[in-house]
C-alpha positions as CSV (number, residue, x, y, z in Angstrom):
1,X,42.5,-15.5,3.2
2,X,43.1,-14.0,-0.3
3,X,40.2,-11.8,-1.3
4,X,37.6,-9.5,0.3
5,X,33.8,-9.5,-0.2
6,X,31.5,-6.6,0.7
7,X,28.0,-7.5,2.0
8,X,25.2,-5.0,1.3
9,X,24.1,-3.2,4.4
10,X,20.8,-1.5,5.1
11,X,22.5,1.7,6.0
12,X,23.4,4.2,3.2
13,X,25.8,7.1,3.0
14,X,24.3,10.3,4.4
15,X,22.8,12.7,1.9
16,X,24.8,15.8,0.8
17,X,24.5,18.8,3.1
18,X,22.4,21.6,1.7
19,X,23.8,25.0,1.8
20,X,22.1,27.9,3.6
21,X,23.8,30.5,1.5
22,X,21.5,33.1,-0.1
23,X,22.8,35.6,-2.5
24,X,21.2,38.9,-1.8
25,X,21.4,41.0,-5.0
26,X,19.5,44.2,-5.3
27,X,17.9,44.2,-8.8
28,X,16.5,47.3,-10.4
29,X,13.3,45.6,-11.4
30,X,12.6,41.9,-10.7
31,X,9.8,41.9,-13.3
32,X,12.0,43.5,-16.0
33,X,14.1,41.8,-18.6
34,X,17.3,42.7,-16.8
35,X,16.0,41.3,-13.5
36,X,14.9,38.1,-15.1
37,X,18.2,37.6,-16.9
38,X,20.2,38.2,-13.7
39,X,18.0,35.9,-11.7
40,X,18.2,33.2,-14.3
41,X,22.0,33.3,-14.5
42,X,22.4,33.4,-10.7
43,X,19.9,30.4,-10.3
44,X,21.8,28.4,-12.9
45,X,25.1,29.2,-11.2
46,X,23.7,28.3,-7.8
47,X,22.3,25.0,-9.0
48,X,25.6,24.2,-10.7
49,X,27.6,25.0,-7.6
50,X,25.3,23.0,-5.3
51,X,25.3,20.1,-7.7
52,X,29.1,20.2,-7.9
53,X,29.3,20.4,-4.2
54,X,27.0,17.3,-3.8
55,X,29.0,15.3,-6.3
56,X,32.3,16.3,-4.7
57,X,31.0,15.3,-1.3
58,X,29.8,11.9,-2.6
59,X,32.9,11.1,-4.5
60,X,35.3,12.3,-1.8
61,X,33.4,10.5,0.9
62,X,33.3,7.3,-1.0
63,X,37.0,7.6,-1.9
64,X,38.0,8.4,1.7
65,X,35.8,5.6,3.1
66,X,37.1,3.1,0.5
67,X,40.7,3.9,1.3
68,X,40.0,3.5,5.0
69,X,38.1,0.3,4.3
70,X,40.9,-1.2,2.3
71,X,43.5,-0.2,4.9
72,X,41.3,-1.7,7.7
73,X,40.8,-5.0,5.8
74,X,44.5,-5.4,5.1
75,X,45.4,-4.7,8.7
76,X,42.7,-7.0,10.0
77,X,43.7,-9.8,7.6
78,X,47.4,-9.4,8.5
79,X,46.7,-9.5,12.2
80,X,44.5,-12.6,12.0
81,X,47.1,-14.4,9.8
82,X,49.8,-13.4,12.2
83,X,48.1,-14.4,15.4
84,X,46.1,-17.4,14.2
85,X,48.9,-20.0,14.6
86,X,49.2,-19.0,18.3
87,X,45.6,-19.8,19.0
88,X,44.9,-23.2,20.6
89,X,41.9,-25.0,19.3
90,X,39.8,-26.1,21.1
91,X,40.1,-22.8,22.9
92,X,39.1,-21.5,26.3
93,X,37.6,-18.1,27.3
94,X,41.0,-16.8,28.5
95,X,42.7,-17.7,25.2
96,X,39.9,-16.2,23.2
97,X,40.1,-12.9,25.2
98,X,43.8,-12.7,24.8
99,X,43.4,-13.4,21.0
100,X,40.8,-10.6,20.7
101,X,43.0,-8.1,22.6
102,X,46.1,-9.0,20.5
103,X,44.2,-8.4,17.3
104,X,42.7,-5.2,18.7
105,X,46.1,-3.8,19.6
106,X,47.0,-3.7,15.9
107,X,43.8,-2.0,14.7
108,X,43.3,1.7,15.4
109,X,40.4,2.4,17.7
110,X,38.6,-0.9,17.1
111,X,36.5,-3.3,19.0
112,X,37.4,-7.0,18.4
113,X,35.0,-9.8,19.2
114,X,36.0,-13.5,19.0
115,X,33.4,-16.2,19.1
116,X,33.9,-19.9,19.6
117,X,31.0,-22.3,19.9
118,X,28.8,-21.0,22.7
119,X,31.0,-18.3,24.3
120,X,32.3,-15.0,23.1
121,X,35.3,-12.9,24.1
122,X,35.7,-9.2,23.5
123,X,38.6,-6.7,23.7
124,X,36.0,-4.4,25.4
125,X,33.4,-6.4,27.3
126,X,31.3,-3.3,28.0
127,X,31.1,-2.3,24.3
128,X,27.9,-2.5,22.2
129,X,28.1,-5.6,20.0
130,X,24.9,-4.9,18.0
131,X,26.9,-3.3,15.3
132,X,27.8,-6.8,14.2
133,X,24.7,-7.5,12.2
134,X,23.2,-11.0,11.6
135,X,23.8,-10.5,7.9
136,X,27.6,-10.2,8.5
137,X,27.6,-13.2,10.9
138,X,25.9,-15.3,8.2
139,X,28.4,-14.2,5.6
140,X,31.3,-15.2,7.9
141,X,29.9,-18.7,8.4
142,X,29.6,-19.3,4.7
143,X,32.7,-17.5,3.3
144,X,36.4,-18.3,3.7
145,X,37.6,-14.7,3.2
146,X,37.1,-11.4,5.0
147,X,33.6,-10.1,4.8
148,X,32.7,-6.4,5.6
149,X,29.8,-4.1,6.1
150,X,29.4,-0.4,6.6
151,X,26.7,0.6,9.1
152,X,25.4,3.7,10.8
153,X,25.1,3.4,14.6
154,X,24.5,6.3,17.0
155,X,24.7,8.7,14.1
156,X,28.2,7.7,13.2
157,X,29.7,5.5,10.4
158,X,31.3,2.2,11.3
159,X,33.1,-0.5,9.4
160,X,32.5,-4.1,10.6
161,X,34.9,-6.9,9.5
162,X,34.5,-10.6,10.0
163,X,36.4,-13.7,9.0
164,X,36.6,-17.4,10.0
165,X,39.9,-18.5,11.5
166,X,41.4,-21.5,9.6
167,X,43.6,-24.1,11.3
168,X,46.5,-24.2,8.9
169,X,47.0,-20.4,8.4
170,X,50.8,-20.9,7.9
171,X,49.9,-22.6,4.6
172,X,49.5,-19.1,3.0
173,X,46.6,-17.2,1.5
174,X,46.2,-19.6,-1.4
175,X,45.8,-22.6,1.0
176,X,43.2,-21.5,3.5
177,X,43.4,-24.6,5.7
178,X,40.8,-26.3,7.8
179,X,38.1,-24.4,9.7
180,X,38.7,-24.0,13.4
181,X,35.2,-23.0,14.5
182,X,36.6,-19.6,15.7
183,X,35.0,-16.4,14.2
184,X,36.7,-13.1,14.6
185,X,35.0,-9.7,14.2
186,X,36.4,-6.2,14.3
187,X,34.4,-2.9,14.5
188,X,36.4,0.1,13.2
189,X,35.2,3.7,13.5
190,X,35.1,5.8,10.3
191,X,34.3,9.1,12.2
192,X,37.6,10.7,11.3
193,X,37.2,9.8,7.6
194,X,33.7,11.2,7.6
195,X,35.0,14.4,9.3
196,X,37.7,14.7,6.6
197,X,35.0,14.4,3.9
198,X,32.8,17.0,5.6
199,X,35.8,19.4,5.9
200,X,36.3,19.1,2.2
201,X,32.7,19.9,1.5
202,X,32.8,22.9,3.8
203,X,35.8,24.2,2.0
204,X,33.9,23.8,-1.3
205,X,30.8,25.5,0.2
206,X,33.0,28.4,1.2
207,X,33.5,29.1,-2.5
208,X,29.8,29.2,-3.3
209,X,29.2,32.8,-2.3
210,X,32.0,34.2,-4.5
211,X,30.8,32.0,-7.4
212,X,27.3,33.3,-7.1
213,X,28.4,36.9,-6.7
214,X,30.7,36.5,-9.7
215,X,27.8,35.0,-11.7
216,X,25.6,38.0,-10.7
217,X,28.2,40.5,-11.7
218,X,28.7,38.8,-15.0
219,X,25.0,38.6,-15.5
220,X,24.6,42.3,-14.8
221,X,27.4,43.0,-17.2
222,X,25.8,40.8,-19.9
223,X,22.4,42.4,-19.2
224,X,23.9,45.8,-19.7
225,X,25.5,44.8,-22.9
226,X,22.4,43.1,-24.3
227,X,19.9,45.6,-23.0
228,X,21.7,48.8,-24.0
229,X,20.5,48.5,-27.6
230,X,17.0,47.6,-26.4
231,X,16.9,50.7,-24.2
232,X,18.1,52.9,-27.1
233,X,15.4,51.3,-29.3
234,X,12.8,51.9,-26.6
235,X,13.8,55.6,-26.3
236,X,13.7,55.9,-30.1
237,X,10.3,54.3,-30.2
238,X,8.9,56.8,-27.6
239,X,10.3,59.7,-29.7
240,X,8.8,58.2,-32.8
241,X,5.5,58.0,-31.0
242,X,5.7,61.7,-30.1
243,X,6.0,62.6,-33.8
244,X,9.8,62.7,-34.3
245,X,9.7,60.7,-37.4
246,X,13.3,61.4,-38.4
247,X,14.7,59.4,-35.4
248,X,16.9,56.4,-36.2
249,X,18.9,53.9,-34.1
250,X,22.5,52.8,-34.7
251,X,22.9,49.4,-36.3
252,X,25.8,47.4,-34.9
253,X,26.9,43.9,-35.5
254,X,25.0,41.2,-37.3
255,X,23.0,39.6,-34.5
256,X,19.2,39.7,-33.8
257,X,19.4,43.1,-32.1
258,X,21.1,44.6,-35.1
259,X,18.3,43.0,-37.3
260,X,15.7,44.5,-35.0
261,X,17.4,48.0,-35.2
262,X,17.5,47.6,-39.0
263,X,13.8,46.7,-39.1
264,X,13.0,49.7,-36.8
265,X,14.9,52.1,-39.1
266,X,13.1,50.7,-42.2
267,X,9.7,51.1,-40.4
268,X,10.5,54.6,-39.2
269,X,11.6,55.6,-42.7
270,X,8.5,54.2,-44.3
271,X,6.3,55.9,-41.7
272,X,8.1,59.2,-42.2
273,X,7.6,58.9,-46.0
274,X,3.9,58.0,-45.6
275,X,3.2,60.7,-43.0
276,X,5.0,63.2,-45.1
277,X,2.8,62.4,-48.1
278,X,-0.3,62.5,-46.0
279,X,0.7,65.8,-44.5
280,X,1.4,67.2,-47.9
281,X,-2.0,65.9,-49.2
282,X,-3.7,67.3,-46.2
283,X,-2.0,70.7,-46.6
284,X,-3.0,70.7,-50.3
285,X,-6.6,69.8,-49.4
286,X,-6.8,72.5,-46.7
287,X,-5.3,75.0,-49.2
288,X,-7.8,73.9,-51.8
289,X,-10.7,74.4,-49.5
290,X,-9.5,77.7,-48.3
291,X,-8.8,78.9,-51.9
292,X,-12.1,77.7,-53.1
293,X,-13.9,79.3,-50.2
294,X,-12.2,82.6,-50.7
295,X,-12.8,82.5,-54.4
296,X,-16.5,81.8,-53.8
297,X,-16.9,84.8,-51.5
298,X,-17.0,87.4,-54.3
299,X,-19.6,85.8,-56.5
300,X,-21.6,84.8,-53.4
301,X,-21.6,88.4,-52.3
302,X,-23.0,89.4,-55.7
303,X,-25.5,86.6,-55.6
304,X,-26.6,87.6,-52.1
305,X,-27.3,91.2,-53.3
306,X,-29.2,90.0,-56.4
307,X,-31.2,87.4,-54.4
308,X,-32.0,90.0,-51.7
309,X,-33.4,92.4,-54.4
310,X,-35.4,89.5,-56.0
311,X,-36.8,88.5,-52.6
312,X,-37.8,92.1,-51.8
313,X,-39.7,92.3,-55.2
314,X,-41.1,88.8,-54.9
315,X,-44.6,90.0,-54.1
316,X,-44.7,91.8,-57.5
317,X,-43.8,88.6,-59.4
318,X,-45.8,85.7,-60.6
319,X,-46.3,83.0,-58.0
320,X,-43.8,80.6,-59.6
321,X,-41.2,83.3,-60.1
322,X,-41.7,84.5,-56.6
323,X,-41.2,81.0,-55.2
324,X,-38.0,80.6,-57.3
325,X,-36.7,84.0,-56.1
326,X,-37.2,83.1,-52.4
327,X,-35.6,79.6,-52.9
328,X,-32.6,81.2,-54.6
329,X,-32.3,83.7,-51.7
330,X,-32.5,80.9,-49.0
331,X,-30.0,78.6,-50.8
332,X,-27.6,81.5,-51.4
333,X,-27.8,82.3,-47.6
334,X,-27.0,78.6,-46.8
335,X,-24.1,78.6,-49.2
336,X,-22.8,81.8,-47.8
337,X,-22.9,80.3,-44.2
338,X,-21.2,77.1,-45.5
339,X,-18.4,79.0,-47.1
340,X,-17.9,81.1,-44.0
341,X,-17.8,77.9,-41.9
342,X,-15.3,76.3,-44.3
343,X,-13.1,79.4,-44.1
344,X,-13.2,79.4,-40.3
345,X,-12.4,75.7,-40.2
346,X,-9.5,76.1,-42.6
347,X,-8.1,78.9,-40.4
348,X,-8.2,76.6,-37.3
349,X,-6.4,73.9,-39.3
350,X,-3.8,76.3,-40.4
351,X,-3.4,77.6,-36.8
352,X,-4.0,81.1,-38.1
353,X,-6.6,82.0,-35.5
354,X,-5.8,84.4,-32.7
355,X,-8.0,85.7,-29.8
356,X,-9.0,89.3,-29.4
357,X,-9.5,89.4,-25.7
358,X,-11.7,92.0,-23.9
359,X,-13.4,92.3,-20.6
360,X,-16.9,90.9,-21.3
361,X,-20.1,91.1,-19.2
362,X,-21.5,87.6,-19.7
363,X,-25.2,88.5,-19.2
364,X,-25.0,91.3,-21.7
365,X,-23.0,89.2,-24.2
366,X,-25.5,86.2,-24.1
367,X,-28.5,88.6,-24.4
368,X,-26.9,90.2,-27.4
369,X,-26.4,86.8,-29.1
370,X,-30.0,85.8,-28.5
371,X,-31.4,89.2,-29.6
372,X,-29.3,89.4,-32.8
373,X,-30.8,86.1,-34.0
374,X,-34.4,86.8,-32.8
375,X,-34.3,84.1,-30.1
376,X,-35.1,86.2,-27.1
377,X,-38.6,84.9,-26.9
378,X,-37.7,81.3,-27.6
379,X,-35.0,80.9,-25.0
380,X,-35.1,81.1,-21.2
381,X,-31.9,82.8,-20.0
382,X,-30.6,82.5,-16.4
383,X,-27.9,85.2,-16.4
384,X,-26.7,86.4,-13.0
385,X,-25.3,90.0,-13.0
386,X,-21.7,91.0,-12.4
387,X,-20.1,87.9,-14.0
388,X,-17.2,89.3,-16.1
389,X,-14.5,87.5,-17.9
390,X,-11.7,88.2,-20.3
391,X,-12.4,86.5,-23.6
392,X,-13.0,87.0,-27.3
393,X,-16.6,88.3,-27.5
394,X,-17.1,87.4,-31.2
395,X,-16.0,83.8,-30.6
396,X,-18.2,83.5,-27.5
397,X,-21.1,84.7,-29.8
398,X,-20.2,81.9,-32.2
399,X,-20.2,79.3,-29.5
400,X,-23.5,80.3,-27.9
401,X,-25.2,80.7,-31.2
402,X,-24.2,77.3,-32.4
403,X,-25.3,75.6,-29.1
404,X,-28.6,77.4,-28.9
405,X,-29.3,77.0,-32.6
406,X,-28.6,73.3,-32.4
407,X,-31.0,73.0,-29.4
408,X,-33.7,75.0,-31.2
409,X,-33.4,72.9,-34.4
410,X,-33.1,69.4,-32.9
411,X,-34.5,69.7,-29.4
412,X,-37.8,70.8,-27.9
413,X,-38.9,73.8,-25.9
414,X,-38.2,75.2,-23.4
415,X,-34.5,75.9,-24.3
416,X,-32.5,77.3,-21.4
417,X,-29.2,79.1,-21.2
418,X,-27.5,79.2,-17.8
419,X,-24.3,81.1,-16.9
420,X,-22.4,80.4,-13.7
421,X,-18.9,81.2,-12.3
422,X,-17.2,79.1,-9.7
423,X,-13.7,77.9,-8.9
424,X,-12.2,80.2,-11.5
425,X,-14.2,78.5,-14.2
426,X,-16.9,80.0,-16.4
427,X,-19.7,77.6,-17.2
428,X,-22.4,78.2,-19.9
429,X,-25.0,75.4,-20.1
430,X,-27.5,75.1,-22.9
431,X,-30.3,72.6,-22.4
432,X,-33.5,71.6,-24.2
433,X,-36.4,69.3,-23.3
434,X,-36.4,67.1,-26.4
435,X,-35.7,63.3,-26.6
436,X,-31.9,63.8,-26.1
437,X,-29.2,62.2,-28.2
438,X,-28.8,58.5,-28.9
439,X,-25.4,57.1,-27.8
440,X,-24.2,56.6,-31.4
441,X,-25.1,60.2,-32.1
442,X,-23.5,61.5,-29.0
443,X,-20.1,59.9,-29.9
444,X,-20.0,62.0,-33.2
445,X,-21.8,65.2,-32.3
446,X,-18.6,67.2,-32.5
447,X,-17.4,65.6,-35.7
448,X,-17.2,67.7,-38.9
449,X,-20.0,67.4,-41.4
450,X,-21.8,64.9,-39.1
451,X,-25.6,65.0,-39.1
452,X,-27.8,63.0,-36.8
453,X,-30.2,62.2,-39.6
454,X,-28.0,60.8,-42.3
455,X,-31.0,60.0,-44.5
456,X,-31.7,63.7,-45.0
457,X,-29.6,64.9,-47.9
458,X,-30.6,68.5,-47.3
459,X,-30.7,70.2,-43.9
460,X,-30.5,73.7,-42.6
461,X,-27.1,73.2,-41.1
462,X,-23.7,72.5,-42.6
463,X,-22.6,70.0,-40.0
464,X,-19.7,72.2,-39.0
465,X,-21.3,74.3,-36.3
466,X,-20.6,72.1,-33.3
467,X,-17.0,71.5,-34.5
468,X,-16.4,75.2,-34.9
469,X,-17.9,75.8,-31.4
470,X,-15.5,73.2,-29.9
471,X,-12.5,74.7,-31.6
472,X,-13.4,78.2,-30.3
473,X,-13.8,76.7,-26.8
474,X,-10.3,75.1,-27.0
475,X,-8.9,78.3,-28.3
476,X,-9.9,79.8,-24.9
477,X,-8.4,76.9,-23.0
478,X,-11.7,75.3,-22.4
479,X,-14.0,72.6,-23.7
480,X,-17.6,71.6,-24.5
481,X,-19.0,68.5,-23.1
482,X,-22.3,66.7,-23.5
483,X,-23.8,66.1,-20.0
484,X,-25.0,62.6,-19.1
485,X,-28.7,61.9,-19.8
486,X,-31.1,63.0,-17.0
487,X,-34.8,62.4,-16.5
488,X,-37.0,65.1,-18.0
489,X,-34.2,66.9,-19.8
490,X,-33.0,66.5,-23.3
491,X,-29.5,67.3,-24.6
492,X,-27.4,69.5,-22.3
493,X,-24.2,71.0,-23.6
494,X,-21.8,72.6,-21.1
495,X,-19.1,75.1,-22.1
496,X,-16.3,75.5,-19.6
497,X,-13.5,78.0,-20.0
498,X,-11.1,79.7,-17.5
499,X,-12.8,82.7,-15.9
500,X,-10.1,85.3,-15.7
501,X,-12.5,87.6,-14.0
502,X,-12.2,91.4,-13.8
503,X,-14.0,93.8,-11.6
504,X,-16.5,96.1,-13.2
505,X,-15.2,99.6,-13.7
């Protein structure tokens, strides 16, 4: 018996044990870049560790089982060669049983079965012989050397050996001799070898937790190193968005982050330069408007005086001359209002406006505004008594005059003014009963120089009244809003400012 041959068995080595270890790492934000980076590194480390454990288990198990298998084959072959000459053939059951027991005594924890013709002898008659598969029995009948097979039985691994006993065994392994008709089988337990492989795997598994924790720590450190420039860049971007155009970030290294920082600095520099130019141009434009408006006031004052004299004497002039005098007077008045509005807007832009606050009776103030412009009979006023507030009366007059004038020009009667005070808020509502404002007009109603009818090149207003009214409201800490459309009502503008009430003295 010189060589060994392994027969393929149905049973396969058990699959690698899966670890139940879970790394519990508290992450600042799982949906953030740092969290994703840490999770990625930990998952890669865990997969690598589990894969290494599985490969180690498979290789160590195969190595241990192969070594045990080779040892068992050598011992089995040696025992058979040693005891075969003492076996009488033809044999009887007693000789077969003795032969099986003698071979079993030299094999650790094994079951030996000897078969001759129609009877079988075993070293343990009560043992289960089903571990000797038909495939192995067929291989023993056709082969002259030791055949083997690894099987799973009862949840445990076994090595089953089988060989035919030759008559002239003393001739040596190179001269197998004549067949005797005796077949010898040995069932060897591989439980201890399997346990050794499992112990090795458990020892490897014990190192998974430190490996994963170390990977998480390294990932956190790497995330801090990588994301620190990103956080600085984010802070700089927020400061840039708030108007701090001189902000810059430090450029370190020559990697992609350094390139990003360099791009940010270039963008911030270009933005600062562009905004600086725009601000300078805007300041020049505002100064130009203010200077021109102030320069126009003196000639406009003289023109107003002259046009007033001409208008007073218009009845004594010829019809064409009288019409021209009245036209010049009206256009001079419009130009005067436009210049006054431009000066007012330029003061708001230059933040050179201050409130002169007094205790104001709202009913008296609104009546005064309507009376000064001859609107008392055209406007219905709902003015409860005893509503007082601390505000700038002149600027309140500008707000109410612009809102009411806009309603009278573009709405339809009746025009109503309602004053209310509640929850420390003063509310003045101006409503008309016209068609209201179209959505595209409502979006621009407070824009400067905006006129609802763009086809009209000439109009009574300058297009600055609503913008000036809104600026005055904001100066008081309030606002003006256009109420949503309602059935039977046209445009409704609502002024809201803090009340700051005072009791009447």
